C-alpha positions as CSV (number, residue, x, y, z in Angstrom):
1,M,28.9,-2.9,-4.4
2,A,26.2,-0.8,-3.2
3,V,25.6,2.6,-5.0
4,F,24.8,5.4,-2.7
5,L,22.4,8.1,-4.1
6,T,24.8,11.3,-4.4
7,P,23.7,14.4,-2.7
8,L,21.0,17.1,-4.2
9,A,23.6,19.9,-5.0
10,S,25.5,17.5,-7.5
11,R,22.0,16.3,-8.7
12,A,20.2,19.7,-9.4
13,Q,20.8,19.3,-13.3
14,E,19.9,16.0,-13.7
15,T,17.0,15.1,-16.5
16,A,14.9,11.8,-16.5
17,S,14.6,10.0,-19.4
18,T,10.6,9.4,-20.0
19,T,7.8,9.0,-22.6
20,P,6.3,11.9,-24.1
21,E,2.9,10.8,-22.9
22,T,3.8,11.0,-19.1
23,T,6.5,13.7,-19.1
24,A,5.1,17.1,-17.6
25,V,6.5,20.7,-18.7
26,V,8.5,21.7,-15.8
27,E,8.1,25.2,-14.8
28,T,9.2,26.8,-11.3
29,V,6.8,29.3,-9.5
30,A,7.5,32.6,-9.2
31,P,9.0,33.8,-6.0
32,A,6.2,35.1,-4.5
33,N,6.2,38.5,-2.6
34,S,2.6,39.9,-3.5
35,A,0.8,42.2,-1.2
36,D,-2.5,39.9,-2.0
37,D,-1.2,36.1,-1.2
38,E,0.7,38.2,2.1
39,M,-3.2,39.0,2.5
40,L,-4.2,35.4,2.0
41,V,-1.6,34.2,5.0
42,K,-3.3,36.6,7.2
43,K,-6.4,35.8,6.7
44,V,-6.0,32.0,6.8
45,A,-4.9,33.6,10.4
46,E,-7.9,35.4,11.6
47,A,-9.8,32.6,9.9
48,G,-8.2,30.1,12.2
49,E,-9.5,32.1,15.5
50,I,-13.0,32.6,14.5
51,L,-13.3,29.1,14.3
52,K,-11.0,28.4,17.2
53,N,-13.9,30.1,19.2
54,T,-16.9,27.9,17.4
55,S,-18.7,25.7,19.6
56,L,-20.0,22.9,17.2
57,N,-22.9,20.1,18.4
58,H,-22.7,16.6,17.2
59,K,-24.2,13.2,18.1
60,I,-23.8,9.5,17.0
61,Y,-26.8,7.2,16.8
62,T,-27.7,4.2,15.0
63,I,-29.9,3.4,11.9
64,K,-31.1,-0.3,10.9
65,G,-31.5,-1.4,7.1
66,K,-30.9,-3.7,4.9
67,Y,-27.8,-4.8,3.2
68,K,-27.4,-7.8,0.6
69,K,-31.0,-8.7,1.8
70,K,-29.3,-8.9,5.9
71,T,-30.5,-6.5,8.7
72,V,-27.7,-4.2,9.4
73,Y,-27.0,-1.3,12.0
74,T,-25.3,1.1,10.8
75,K,-23.7,4.3,13.2
76,M,-24.3,7.4,11.9
77,L,-22.8,10.5,12.9
78,Q,-24.7,13.8,13.0
79,R,-22.9,16.8,12.7
80,E,-22.6,20.7,12.9
81,V,-19.5,21.8,10.3
82,A,-18.4,25.5,10.6
83,V,-16.7,27.4,7.6
84,V,-15.6,30.7,7.1
85,G,-14.9,32.2,3.7
86,L,-13.0,35.4,2.5
87,N,-14.9,38.2,0.0
88,T,-11.4,39.3,-1.5
89,A,-13.0,42.6,-2.9
90,T,-14.1,43.6,0.9
91,G,-11.4,41.2,2.8
92,D,-14.6,40.7,5.0
93,L,-14.9,37.0,6.6
94,K,-18.2,35.3,6.6
95,K,-18.8,32.3,9.1
96,F,-21.2,29.6,7.9
97,I,-22.3,26.9,9.9
98,F,-24.5,23.7,8.3
99,K,-25.3,20.0,9.5
100,E,-24.7,17.0,7.6
101,D,-25.0,13.5,8.7
102,L,-22.7,11.1,8.1
103,K,-22.2,6.9,7.8
104,L,-19.6,5.5,10.0
105,S,-20.0,2.3,8.3
106,S,-18.8,1.8,4.5
107,K,-21.4,-1.2,4.0
108,G,-23.9,0.6,2.1
109,R,-22.3,4.2,2.1
110,A,-23.9,6.7,-0.5
111,A,-21.3,8.0,-3.5
112,P,-22.6,11.2,-4.4
113,K,-20.3,13.0,-7.1
114,P,-19.0,16.3,-6.8
115,P,-20.8,19.5,-7.6
116,K,-23.2,19.7,-5.0
117,I,-24.7,21.8,-3.0
118,I,-24.1,20.4,0.8
119,G,-25.0,23.2,3.2
120,Q,-27.3,26.5,2.7
121,D,-30.0,29.0,4.5
122,K,-31.4,32.1,3.2
123,N,-28.1,33.7,2.5
124,C,-25.8,31.6,1.6
125,Q,-24.3,27.8,0.4
126,L,-22.0,25.9,0.5
127,L,-21.1,23.8,-2.9
128,W,-18.8,20.8,-3.0
129,R,-16.7,21.3,-5.3
130,G,-14.2,18.0,-5.7
131,G,-11.8,16.1,-3.0
132,S,-13.4,14.0,0.0
133,R,-16.9,14.4,0.4
134,W,-16.5,13.6,4.4
135,G,-13.3,14.7,5.4
136,F,-10.8,17.3,5.5
137,N,-9.6,17.6,2.3
138,R,-12.5,18.4,0.4
139,N,-12.4,21.2,-2.0
140,L,-15.5,23.9,-1.2
141,Q,-16.7,27.5,-2.2
142,L,-19.0,29.5,-0.1
143,T,-21.9,31.7,-1.8
144,C,-23.3,34.8,0.2
145,D,-25.5,36.7,-0.9
146,D,-24.8,36.3,-4.5
147,T,-20.9,36.9,-4.0
148,E,-18.6,33.8,-4.4
149,L,-16.1,33.4,-1.5
150,I,-12.9,31.8,-1.0
151,V,-13.3,29.2,1.8
152,M,-10.2,29.6,4.4
153,G,-11.1,27.2,7.3
154,L,-12.9,24.6,8.2
155,K,-14.0,23.1,11.7
156,M,-16.0,19.7,12.1
157,P,-16.3,17.0,14.8
158,Y,-14.6,13.5,13.5
159,S,-14.8,10.1,14.5
160,T,-11.6,8.0,13.9
161,N,-12.9,5.2,15.4
162,G,-16.2,4.8,14.4
163,K,-17.7,5.0,18.1
164,S,-17.0,8.5,19.3
165,A,-16.6,11.5,18.0
166,S,-14.6,14.6,19.0
167,I,-13.4,17.8,17.5
168,I,-9.8,17.3,16.3
169,A,-8.6,20.5,14.9
170,D,-10.3,23.9,15.7
171,S,-9.2,25.0,12.2
172,Y,-8.1,23.2,8.9
173,V,-7.6,24.9,5.3
174,P,-9.4,22.6,2.8
175,Y,-7.9,22.8,-0.8
176,S,-9.1,25.5,-3.1
177,P,-7.9,26.4,-6.5
178,E,-8.1,30.1,-5.3
179,L,-5.5,29.3,-2.4
180,N,-3.3,27.5,-4.9
181,T,-0.4,30.8,-5.0
182,P,3.2,31.1,-5.3
183,L,3.2,32.1,-1.4
184,F,1.7,29.0,-0.2
185,A,3.3,26.5,-2.1
186,K,6.6,28.1,-1.0
187,I,5.6,27.5,2.8
188,G,4.5,23.9,2.2
189,R,7.9,23.4,0.3
190,E,9.8,25.1,2.8
191,H,7.7,22.5,5.8
192,L,8.7,19.6,4.3
193,E,11.9,20.7,3.7
194,K,12.6,22.0,7.2
195,I,11.0,18.3,8.3
196,I,13.1,16.3,6.3
197,A,16.4,17.8,7.1
198,E,15.2,17.8,10.9
199,A,14.6,14.1,10.6
200,S,18.2,13.5,9.2
201,T,19.8,15.6,11.8
202,E,18.0,13.2,14.2
203,L,18.5,10.0,12.6
204,S,22.5,10.9,12.7
205,Q,22.5,12.5,16.3
206,D,20.8,8.9,17.3
207,E,23.2,7.4,15.5
208,V,20.9,5.0,13.5
209,M,23.0,3.4,10.9
210,S,22.1,1.2,7.8
211,R,20.8,-2.3,8.3
212,A,21.3,-2.7,4.3
213,F,25.0,-1.2,4.4
214,P,26.3,-1.2,8.1
215,D,29.3,0.9,7.4
216,K,26.8,4.0,6.8
217,E,24.5,5.9,8.1
218,I,21.0,5.2,7.5
219,T,20.5,9.1,6.3
220,A,23.1,8.4,3.7
221,I,20.9,5.9,1.5
222,V,18.3,8.9,0.0
223,P,18.5,12.7,-0.6
224,M,16.3,15.5,0.5
225,E,14.7,15.8,-2.8
226,F,13.7,11.6,-3.2
227,V,11.9,12.1,0.0
228,M,10.2,15.1,-0.9
229,S,9.4,13.9,-4.0
230,M,7.6,10.7,-2.2
231,I,5.4,12.4,0.0
232,V,4.1,14.5,-2.9
233,N,3.3,11.0,-5.1
234,E,1.3,9.9,-2.3
235,H,-1.1,12.2,-2.0
236,M,-1.8,13.2,-6.1
237,D,-4.3,11.5,-8.1
238,H,-3.0,8.9,-10.8
239,N,-6.4,10.4,-13.3
240,E,-5.5,14.5,-12.1
241,F,-2.0,12.9,-13.3
242,L,-2.4,11.9,-16.5
243,K,-5.2,14.8,-17.3
244,A,-2.0,17.6,-15.9
245,V,0.3,16.1,-18.2
246,K,-1.8,16.2,-21.3
247,N,-3.2,19.7,-20.2
248,G,-0.1,21.1,-19.2
249,T,-0.6,22.1,-15.8
250,F,1.4,19.6,-14.1
251,P,3.0,22.4,-12.2
252,D,-0.3,23.3,-10.2
253,L,-0.7,19.9,-9.5
254,V,2.5,19.4,-7.4
255,N,1.7,22.7,-6.3
256,K,-1.6,21.4,-4.8
257,V,-0.1,19.0,-2.6
258,L,2.8,21.8,-1.4
259,V,0.0,24.6,-1.0
260,L,-2.1,22.0,0.9
261,V,0.9,21.7,3.4
262,G,1.5,25.5,3.5
263,L,-2.1,26.2,4.3
264,N,-2.1,24.0,7.4
265,R,1.8,22.8,8.4
266,E,1.7,20.1,10.9
267,Q,-1.9,19.6,10.6
268,A,-1.7,18.6,6.7
269,M,-2.8,15.0,5.8
270,K,-3.3,14.2,9.1
271,W,-6.6,12.8,8.8
272,S,-5.9,11.7,4.9
273,V,-6.8,8.0,5.0
274,S,-6.6,5.3,2.3
275,K,-9.1,2.6,1.8
276,A,-6.1,0.1,2.5
277,G,-5.5,1.7,6.1
278,A,-2.3,4.2,5.0
279,C,-2.7,7.2,6.9
280,C,-1.1,11.0,7.2
281,L,1.5,12.4,5.4
282,T,3.8,9.2,4.5
283,Q,0.7,7.4,4.1
284,F,2.1,4.6,6.2
285,M,-0.1,1.0,6.5
286,P,-0.4,0.0,10.5
287,K,1.8,-3.0,9.7
288,T,4.6,-1.5,8.4
289,Y,4.9,1.1,10.7
290,K,4.9,-1.0,13.3
291,S,7.7,-3.2,11.9
292,V,10.0,-0.2,11.3
293,V,9.6,0.4,15.3
294,R,10.5,-2.9,16.1
295,R,13.6,-3.3,14.0
296,Y,15.0,0.3,14.7
297,P,14.5,0.7,18.4
298,E,17.4,3.3,18.1
299,A,15.2,5.6,16.2
300,D,12.8,6.3,19.2
301,L,9.9,6.3,16.7
302,D,6.5,7.0,18.6
303,P,5.1,2.7,19.0
304,A,1.2,3.9,18.7
305,L,-0.1,4.4,15.3
306,S,-0.9,8.0,15.6
307,G,2.8,8.1,15.9
308,R,1.9,8.5,11.9
309,Q,0.4,12.0,12.1
310,D,3.6,13.4,13.7
311,H,5.0,14.5,10.6
312,L,9.1,14.7,11.9
313,N,8.4,11.1,13.2
314,A,6.5,10.0,10.3
315,V,9.3,11.6,7.7
316,K,12.0,9.6,10.0
317,A,10.3,6.0,9.5
318,S,9.6,7.0,6.3
319,I,13.5,7.1,5.8
320,I,14.0,4.1,7.7
321,L,11.8,2.0,5.5
322,F,14.0,2.7,2.7
323,D,16.6,0.8,4.4
324,S,14.2,-1.6,6.0
325,D,13.4,-2.6,2.7
326,I,16.5,-3.3,1.4
327,S,17.5,-5.2,4.3
328,F,14.4,-7.2,5.7
329,G,12.8,-7.5,2.4
330,W,14.7,-7.9,-1.0
331,K,16.2,-11.0,-2.6
332,A,19.7,-11.2,-3.8
333,K,19.0,-11.1,-7.0
334,T,16.4,-7.3,-6.2
335,K,19.8,-5.7,-5.0
336,E,22.0,-7.0,-7.6
337,T,19.5,-5.2,-10.2
338,C,18.7,-2.5,-8.3
339,F,22.2,-1.3,-7.1
340,V,23.1,-0.6,-10.5
341,S,22.9,3.2,-10.6
342,A,21.2,5.7,-8.3
343,E,18.3,6.3,-10.9
344,M,17.3,2.4,-10.4
345,L,17.9,2.8,-6.8
346,E,15.3,5.5,-6.1
347,K,12.6,3.3,-8.7
348,C,13.0,0.0,-6.6
349,L,12.8,2.0,-4.0
350,A,9.3,3.5,-5.0
351,A,8.0,0.2,-6.4
352,S,8.4,-1.3,-3.2
353,Y,7.4,1.3,-0.8
354,N,3.9,1.5,-2.7
355,A,4.1,-2.5,-4.0
356,G,6.1,-4.3,-1.1
357,P,8.9,-5.7,-1.3
358,G,7.6,-9.2,-2.0
359,T,5.9,-7.7,-5.2
360,L,9.7,-6.2,-6.5
361,N,11.2,-9.7,-5.8
362,K,8.9,-11.1,-7.6
363,V,9.0,-8.8,-10.9
364,I,12.7,-9.0,-10.8
365,R,13.1,-12.6,-10.7
366,K,11.3,-12.9,-13.7
367,L,12.4,-10.3,-15.9
368,G,15.7,-9.0,-14.3
369,F,16.5,-5.3,-15.4
370,N,13.4,-4.7,-17.8
371,W,11.1,-5.5,-14.5
372,D,9.6,-2.0,-14.9
373,G,9.2,-2.4,-18.7
374,V,6.1,-3.0,-21.2
375,R,5.5,-6.4,-20.0
376,S,6.3,-6.0,-16.3
377,G,4.8,-7.7,-13.7
378,L,3.5,-4.6,-11.5
379,K,0.0,-3.3,-11.5
380,T,-1.1,-0.6,-12.8
381,E,-1.0,1.6,-9.7
382,T,2.3,0.8,-8.9
383,K,3.3,1.5,-12.6
384,M,1.5,4.7,-12.2
385,Y,3.2,5.6,-9.3
386,L,6.4,5.5,-10.7
387,K,5.5,7.7,-13.7
388,K,4.5,10.5,-11.0
389,L,7.3,10.4,-9.2
390,E,9.9,10.4,-12.2
391,N,8.0,13.4,-13.1
392,I,7.3,14.8,-9.9
393,K,11.3,14.6,-9.1
394,I,12.2,16.6,-11.9
395,Y,10.1,19.5,-11.0
396,I,11.7,19.1,-7.0
397,V,14.7,19.1,-8.1
398,D,14.4,22.4,-10.2
399,L,12.4,24.0,-7.8
400,V,14.4,23.6,-5.0
401,K,17.7,24.5,-7.6
402,N,15.9,27.9,-8.5
403,T,15.4,28.4,-4.9
């Protein structure tokens, strides 16, 4: 008999059983009504308008080189990048433009490490402090005339196919610790709640039924906080998680994802692509996304891979994938094992989402109910993925309950 996850209201005070090494201290952020936070929201909008009206040059060219003793031709993108920084003491915004060259081929690509100055002139310098070196999600700090400025917006040409480039976003706000405020975290959480609720409503209106449980709507399988926790999990680094738990800063790490969503909303994670090709807010692989579109035509998902960039469409597809894995991927023993409780079902769905239903079938066939134990056949990445989710869910449930 299937076990369905109970609604958020009845699960708000749930506590998960974790080991001391991987259990985070849960501290809900305080309500945000400060004038400083409100000022930052206003300045982000102003920076966006400045960048919107900024023109940038770029070109693609080819260089000849050697890779493993073979001659290779590498496509390069030379581009101007614009950032706008905020002087918090005066409230003034400063625009800075620098030039950089980006290899469009992964072969032979340099792997610089932060901190590193990536742009400068006689008055200003731009410091790369962390995050993606070449993409949108990099942690930057602008310093002009010995005054440190908070980067409030970024604009640059970007290539999605390695052959041509274009300016995709008029302005994107990269993450920085200075912008990790309660208000931006609140805006991000509310955006995700809104998107998840709209996705659920549309799936219900389109009468998308579960393939695994034909008498249930597909939205009955997982609650909102699980979907939100999975989204946060996809954008949380394993090493940062371990460090944050050890240092007692785990709430800041969760808020880092929520803040990035709050800063950019529909643009958030739009160009976040993993080495394996997983993309965007819900980190869908191309093959997996196509299978969901094909198997659930009544959901009217965008058939193009670019549909992964649309938050509403991507969350609908993510909810559907949970059902798809159960129905089309899980073996009988996997279902029997995973249906014993709501907690186990969530854990199985997360492992299936991260490692694939085939891997989950394999470890459960060998180990049964101990599939996620010490001797589990899961890869380290998936084990860490489950540990992160366990902590994230506790925090998200408590956060939603208190707001």
